[in-house]
Backbone as JSON, one array per atom type, in Angstrom:
{
  "sequence": "MNPFPLHTQRLELVLPSVEEMLTKCGFPHIGEVMDPDNGLVWRWEKHPIAV",
  "N": [[-36.62, 42.76, -30.91], [-33.61, 40.76, -30.84], [-33.64, 37.82, -32.11], [-31.35, 35.92, -32.08], [-28.71, 35.19, -30.3], [-26.1, 37.46, -29.0], [-23.63, 36.45, -28.03], [-22.03, 33.57, -28.02], [-21.61, 30.51, -26.05], [-19.02, 28.35, -26.14], [-18.99, 24.79, -26.55], [-17.46, 22.06, -25.34], [-16.85, 18.69, -25.69], [-15.29, 15.65, -24.44], [-14.67, 13.23, -25.69], [-14.27, 9.49, -25.19], [-12.01, 7.47, -26.92], [-12.79, 5.19, -29.76], [-11.43, 2.66, -29.35], [-11.27, 2.54, -26.56], [-13.96, 2.48, -25.67], [-14.9, 0.34, -26.56], [-13.33, -1.76, -25.33], [-13.93, -1.44, -22.58], [-16.66, -2.04, -22.93], [-16.35, -4.88, -22.81], [-15.47, -5.93, -25.47], [-12.79, -7.43, -26.66], [-9.75, -6.92, -28.25], [-8.9, -8.43, -31.04], [-7.17, -8.74, -33.31], [-5.87, -7.8, -36.5], [-7.42, -7.85, -39.53], [-7.99, -8.63, -43.1], [-10.33, -7.09, -44.92], [-12.5, -7.6, -47.64], [-13.86, -5.24, -48.45], [-13.26, -3.13, -47.32], [-10.38, -2.98, -46.84], [-7.5, -3.38, -44.51], [-8.65, -3.85, -41.48], [-9.37, -3.57, -37.63], [-10.12, -6.28, -35.54], [-12.59, -7.2, -33.48], [-14.12, -8.83, -30.56], [-16.97, -10.06, -29.16], [-17.85, -12.34, -26.46], [-20.26, -14.59, -25.47], [-21.41, -14.61, -22.36], [-20.91, -17.53, -20.23], [-23.68, -19.36, -18.62]],
  "CA": [[-35.73, 42.02, -30.23], [-32.81, 40.01, -31.86], [-33.67, 35.96, -31.92], [-30.26, 35.22, -32.06], [-28.04, 35.7, -29.16], [-25.13, 38.08, -29.49], [-22.65, 35.62, -27.7], [-22.46, 32.01, -27.88], [-20.6, 29.9, -25.29], [-18.37, 26.91, -26.46], [-19.22, 23.45, -25.49], [-16.35, 21.11, -25.54], [-17.06, 17.32, -25.5], [-14.21, 14.85, -24.38], [-15.28, 11.57, -25.86], [-13.52, 8.12, -25.1], [-11.84, 6.8, -28.17], [-13.53, 4.2, -30.02], [-11.07, 1.49, -28.54], [-11.39, 2.67, -24.92], [-15.23, 2.29, -25.29], [-15.11, -1.4, -26.87], [-12.4, -2.39, -24.33], [-14.91, -0.96, -21.59], [-17.78, -2.71, -23.12], [-16.22, -6.1, -22.85], [-14.85, -6.47, -26.55], [-11.09, -7.47, -26.77], [-9.11, -6.64, -29.44], [-8.42, -9.78, -31.41], [-6.28, -8.54, -34.1], [-5.99, -7.46, -37.59], [-7.87, -8.99, -40.49], [-8.08, -8.21, -44.32], [-11.83, -6.96, -45.21], [-12.36, -7.47, -48.76], [-14.33, -3.93, -48.81], [-12.47, -1.82, -46.41], [-8.9, -3.23, -46.51], [-6.79, -3.92, -43.26], [-9.49, -3.55, -40.29], [-9.34, -4.28, -36.75], [-11.06, -7.17, -35.26], [-13.23, -6.86, -31.93], [-15.16, -9.72, -30.41], [-17.86, -10.16, -27.67], [-18.18, -13.56, -26.3], [-21.59, -14.73, -24.29], [-21.39, -15.36, -20.89], [-21.6, -18.89, -19.97], [-24.36, -19.54, -17.48]],
  "C": [[-35.03, 41.01, -31.31], [-33.03, 38.57, -31.21], [-32.56, 35.57, -31.61], [-29.29, 35.92, -31.16], [-26.52, 36.23, -29.45], [-23.47, 37.34, -29.09], [-22.93, 34.3, -27.47], [-21.17, 31.39, -26.97], [-20.09, 28.56, -26.13], [-18.23, 25.93, -25.89], [-18.03, 22.7, -26.22], [-16.84, 19.68, -24.89], [-15.76, 16.73, -25.37], [-14.84, 13.73, -24.6], [-14.11, 10.51, -25.56], [-13.17, 7.85, -26.62], [-12.8, 5.31, -28.45], [-12.64, 2.63, -29.4], [-11.19, 1.3, -26.95], [-13.01, 2.24, -24.71], [-15.56, 0.7, -25.51], [-14.39, -2.06, -26.02], [-13.31, -2.27, -23.11], [-16.17, -1.92, -21.65], [-17.76, -4.24, -23.14], [-15.76, -6.84, -24.33], [-13.43, -6.39, -26.75], [-10.9, -7.29, -28.06], [-8.46, -7.79, -30.04], [-7.18, -9.64, -32.37], [-6.79, -7.8, -35.28], [-6.45, -7.96, -38.59], [-8.01, -7.8, -41.58], [-9.75, -8.15, -44.64], [-11.73, -6.86, -46.6], [-13.01, -5.9, -49.43], [-13.5, -2.85, -48.47], [-11.07, -2.2, -46.23], [-8.67, -3.69, -45.2], [-7.63, -3.25, -42.1], [-8.95, -4.31, -38.95], [-10.47, -5.16, -36.0], [-11.34, -7.26, -33.63], [-14.28, -8.08, -31.8], [-16.03, -9.52, -29.1], [-18.12, -11.57, -27.36], [-19.26, -13.42, -25.07], [-20.87, -15.18, -23.19], [-21.72, -16.43, -20.72], [-22.09, -18.91, -18.48], [-24.14, -20.74, -16.44]]
}
């Protein structure tokens, strides 16, 4: 008996973009900043909820 299947099924996942996930989690896009190690990067911030 062959332990490996002769046919495999292709699994495709559709993942949301990083921007979409961050926005849905409450991280608004603040803007672009210059990082000394990575160059120009996008800044996202999460502010605590006032109680």
